[in-house]
ROVEXVEX-440718 format. One record per residue (C-alpha): residue number from 1; residue in one letter; y negated, z, x negated. Coordinates in Angstrom, 2 decimals. Layout:
<rs>
(NUM,A,(Y,Z,X))
...
</rs>
This chain:
<rs>
(1,M,(62.65,12.54,42.81))
(2,R,(59.94,15.19,43.31))
(3,L,(60.31,18.60,41.67))
(4,N,(59.25,20.64,44.61))
(5,C,(60.36,22.03,48.17))
(6,L,(58.33,20.50,50.89))
(7,Q,(57.68,22.21,54.21))
(8,N,(60.51,22.00,56.62))
(9,F,(62.87,21.46,53.69))
(10,Q,(62.39,17.72,53.24))
(11,I,(64.58,16.20,50.51))
(12,P,(62.97,16.85,47.04))
(13,R,(61.71,13.99,44.89))
(14,I,(60.72,14.06,41.30))
(15,S,(57.18,13.46,40.43))
(16,R,(55.71,12.85,37.03))
(17,N,(52.13,13.69,38.03))
(18,C,(50.81,16.17,35.60))
(19,F,(47.85,18.23,36.63))
(20,R,(44.55,17.86,38.62))
(21,S,(41.29,19.16,37.22))
(22,I,(38.99,21.41,39.10))
(23,S,(36.08,23.28,37.56))
(24,M,(35.86,26.86,36.11))
(25,A,(34.96,28.44,32.75))
(26,S,(37.72,29.62,30.33))
(27,V,(37.91,33.30,29.43))
(28,S,(39.31,35.29,26.71))
(29,S,(41.44,38.44,26.77))
(30,S,(40.62,41.82,25.02))
(31,N,(42.89,40.98,22.22))
(32,G,(41.20,37.74,21.24))
(33,K,(43.75,35.38,22.68))
(34,K,(42.62,32.83,25.31))
(35,L,(43.44,34.19,28.73))
(36,I,(45.64,31.97,30.86))
(37,Q,(45.44,33.05,34.56))
(38,I,(48.22,31.32,36.76))
(39,D,(48.32,31.60,40.51))
(40,I,(51.55,30.57,41.93))
(41,S,(52.18,29.78,45.49))
(42,S,(56.03,29.65,46.24))
(43,D,(58.74,30.62,48.74))
(44,T,(61.69,32.71,47.78))
(45,V,(64.30,30.22,49.29))
(46,C,(62.71,27.22,47.35))
(47,P,(65.15,26.31,44.36))
(48,W,(62.52,24.23,42.63))
(49,C,(60.31,27.40,42.66))
(50,F,(62.82,29.28,40.60))
(51,V,(63.43,26.20,38.30))
(52,G,(59.50,25.98,37.81))
(53,K,(59.54,29.79,37.10))
(54,K,(62.20,29.51,34.49))
(55,N,(60.31,26.55,32.77))
(56,L,(57.06,28.35,32.99))
(57,D,(58.59,31.46,31.30))
(58,K,(59.92,29.27,28.54))
(59,A,(56.33,27.80,28.09))
(60,M,(54.77,31.23,28.03))
(61,A,(57.37,32.63,25.48))
(62,S,(56.56,29.65,23.15))
(63,S,(52.87,30.07,23.19))
(64,N,(52.23,33.96,23.48))
(65,D,(50.90,33.92,19.92))
(66,K,(48.01,31.88,21.18))
(67,Y,(47.52,33.01,24.89))
(68,A,(47.54,36.02,27.01))
(69,F,(49.00,35.40,30.42))
(70,E,(48.23,36.85,33.84))
(71,I,(50.37,35.67,36.65))
(72,R,(49.91,36.20,40.29))
(73,W,(52.44,35.17,42.96))
(74,H,(51.30,34.00,46.41))
(75,P,(53.38,33.49,49.54))
(76,F,(54.28,30.29,51.30))
(77,M,(56.97,29.88,53.99))
(78,L,(58.97,26.65,54.17))
(79,L,(60.56,27.67,57.49))
(80,P,(58.25,30.21,59.21))
(81,S,(60.41,30.12,62.35))
(82,A,(63.68,30.77,60.49))
(83,P,(65.60,33.69,62.22))
(84,K,(65.63,37.22,60.65))
(85,E,(69.25,37.61,61.15))
(86,G,(70.08,34.68,58.76))
(87,V,(72.34,31.60,59.06))
(88,P,(74.75,29.92,56.50))
(89,K,(72.86,28.01,53.96))
(90,K,(75.40,25.05,54.12))
(91,E,(74.89,24.99,57.88))
(92,V,(71.14,24.72,57.54))
(93,L,(71.43,21.94,54.91))
(94,L,(73.98,19.94,57.12))
(95,Q,(71.92,20.24,60.14))
(96,K,(68.77,19.02,58.35))
(97,F,(70.20,16.28,55.99))
(98,G,(73.67,15.52,57.30))
(99,P,(75.87,13.77,54.62))
(100,R,(72.94,13.89,52.12))
(101,A,(73.33,17.71,51.97))
(102,I,(76.20,17.00,49.47))
(103,Q,(74.05,15.00,47.29))
(104,I,(71.24,17.63,47.38))
(105,E,(73.62,20.52,46.42))
(106,A,(75.08,18.48,43.49))
(107,R,(71.51,17.69,42.17))
(108,M,(70.44,21.33,42.39))
(109,A,(73.72,22.48,40.81))
(110,E,(73.09,20.12,37.85))
(111,V,(69.59,21.39,37.42))
(112,F,(70.65,24.99,37.47))
(113,K,(73.41,24.28,35.03))
(114,G,(70.85,22.86,32.71))
(115,L,(69.20,26.27,32.81))
(116,G,(72.37,28.03,32.23))
(117,M,(72.87,29.23,35.72))
(118,D,(75.29,28.48,38.63))
(119,Y,(73.78,27.36,41.85))
(120,D,(75.40,29.14,44.67))
(121,T,(75.19,27.77,48.16))
(122,D,(77.33,30.41,49.74))
(123,G,(75.65,33.17,51.96))
(124,L,(72.87,33.20,54.38))
(125,T,(69.34,31.84,54.34))
(126,G,(66.58,32.66,56.83))
(127,N,(63.09,34.21,57.29))
(128,T,(61.36,35.15,53.92))
(129,L,(58.51,37.18,55.37))
(130,D,(60.03,40.68,54.27))
(131,S,(60.52,39.18,50.77))
(132,H,(56.82,38.08,50.55))
(133,R,(55.62,41.43,51.81))
(134,L,(57.61,43.10,49.03))
(135,I,(56.20,40.71,46.38))
(136,Y,(52.80,41.56,47.59))
(137,F,(53.56,45.34,47.44))
(138,A,(54.94,44.86,43.82))
(139,G,(51.77,43.16,42.85))
(140,K,(49.78,46.41,43.74))
(141,Q,(51.96,48.25,41.18))
(142,G,(51.49,45.77,38.42))
(143,L,(51.64,42.03,37.85))
(144,D,(54.50,42.25,35.47))
(145,K,(56.47,44.08,38.17))
(146,Q,(55.64,41.40,40.56))
(147,H,(56.75,38.61,38.27))
(148,N,(60.01,40.37,37.42))
(149,L,(60.76,41.02,41.04))
(150,V,(60.41,37.23,41.85))
(151,E,(63.09,36.71,39.04))
(152,E,(65.50,39.23,40.49))
(153,L,(65.20,37.95,44.08))
(154,A,(65.71,34.43,42.86))
(155,I,(68.80,35.42,40.73))
(156,G,(70.34,37.33,43.69))
(157,Y,(69.64,34.50,46.24))
(158,F,(70.29,31.31,44.28))
(159,T,(73.15,32.57,41.94))
(160,Q,(74.79,35.51,43.64))
(161,G,(74.93,34.51,47.41))
(162,K,(72.48,37.38,48.54))
(163,Y,(70.60,37.10,51.68))
(164,I,(66.91,37.05,51.12))
(165,G,(66.34,38.89,54.36))
(166,D,(68.65,41.69,53.64))
(167,R,(66.70,44.82,53.43))
(168,E,(69.39,46.52,51.07))
(169,F,(69.13,43.65,48.55))
(170,L,(65.36,43.59,48.62))
(171,V,(65.24,47.34,47.87))
(172,E,(67.83,47.05,45.07))
(173,A,(65.88,44.23,43.51))
(174,A,(62.73,46.26,43.64))
(175,N,(64.37,49.28,41.95))
(176,K,(65.66,47.02,39.20))
(177,V,(62.16,46.08,38.10))
(178,G,(60.69,49.59,38.65))
(179,V,(58.77,49.06,41.95))
(180,E,(58.58,52.45,43.65))
(181,G,(58.53,53.09,47.31))
(182,A,(60.01,49.69,48.32))
(183,A,(62.22,51.16,51.16))
(184,E,(59.43,53.20,52.72))
(185,F,(57.12,50.17,52.52))
(186,L,(59.46,47.66,54.15))
(187,A,(60.60,50.13,56.89))
(188,D,(57.24,49.58,58.68))
(189,P,(56.99,45.96,59.59))
(190,N,(53.21,46.02,59.59))
(191,N,(52.95,46.96,55.88))
(192,G,(51.52,44.02,54.04))
(193,L,(51.85,41.96,57.20))
(194,K,(48.17,41.14,57.51))
(195,E,(47.64,40.38,53.88))
(196,V,(50.65,38.09,53.64))
(197,T,(49.94,36.27,56.80))
(198,E,(46.31,35.64,56.00))
(199,E,(47.24,34.31,52.53))
(200,I,(50.00,32.00,53.92))
(201,N,(47.56,30.53,56.59))
(202,K,(45.00,30.02,53.76))
(203,T,(47.45,28.40,51.38))
(204,S,(49.09,26.22,53.90))
(205,S,(45.78,24.59,54.82))
(206,H,(45.60,22.77,51.41))
(207,I,(49.17,22.51,50.13))
(208,S,(52.40,21.14,51.79))
(209,G,(54.96,21.90,49.27))
(210,V,(55.91,24.47,46.59))
(211,P,(55.80,25.48,43.77))
(212,H,(52.09,25.02,43.33))
(213,Y,(50.19,26.44,40.37))
(214,V,(46.49,26.73,39.65))
(215,I,(45.82,27.51,35.98))
(216,N,(42.50,29.29,35.07))
(217,G,(41.16,27.79,38.22))
(218,K,(40.88,24.60,36.66))
(219,Y,(44.23,22.71,36.80))
(220,E,(46.64,22.35,39.52))
(221,L,(50.27,21.55,38.95))
(222,S,(52.98,20.89,41.57))
(223,G,(56.68,21.12,41.19))
(224,G,(59.24,22.65,38.93))
(225,Q,(57.75,20.89,35.86))
(226,P,(59.30,20.97,32.45))
(227,P,(57.92,23.48,29.84))
(228,E,(55.95,20.76,27.99))
(229,V,(53.89,20.05,31.05))
(230,F,(52.83,23.75,31.33))
(231,L,(52.13,23.78,27.59))
(232,R,(49.69,20.80,27.92))
(233,A,(48.12,22.49,30.93))
(234,F,(47.61,25.69,28.88))
(235,Q,(45.97,23.81,26.11))
(236,A,(43.69,21.87,28.52))
(237,A,(42.56,24.94,30.28))
(238,A,(41.91,27.02,27.25))
(239,S,(39.91,24.17,25.62))
(240,K,(37.07,24.37,28.04))
</rs>
């Protein structure tokens, strides 16, 4: 079974592929630690993206004595035509997978339980554009705020039955992590639209599933990989 969400919500399959090398020089941060820059493409309704984030956070926490981390989140839309008004999550799964939806739910519930969380398939799913606009906006106020916002959105959507297109939920999540002006920013549908759309188009041209990571511009990883895979990638990226 691959540890990622494929475009059009194809059934996930686990892949043991580690990382692909591309060329770029390593860098050091101002505190003398090796700087690990991670660019992550994800969608806010992709459960494997949240699993990957939790595992990445574990890997970073266990190696922050060696490395300084700089994380940037980039948008990807699994269902760009999804309605803004939202539809029941269970209905989408049943329509797409039929009887296999039960197996998929059970698998994700097992994975989330292993991370100490309950996987909630209640509530609505739908268009994720506003959430990506908000993540873009948070990044303008600080990469830490952006990273924390991705966490808040995922907790709400995957474990609390919140709807990813609900403006009130988005603003509440932004407020929790200290993003200022979220309500005003989201109120204008053109704010961040050009930037997010351009980035989605660029990303979609070379990847078909998320999460997708590029580490120090050298190594590419796909899927909700376990912490040890991230640790090996950090070591490889920092050694060159």
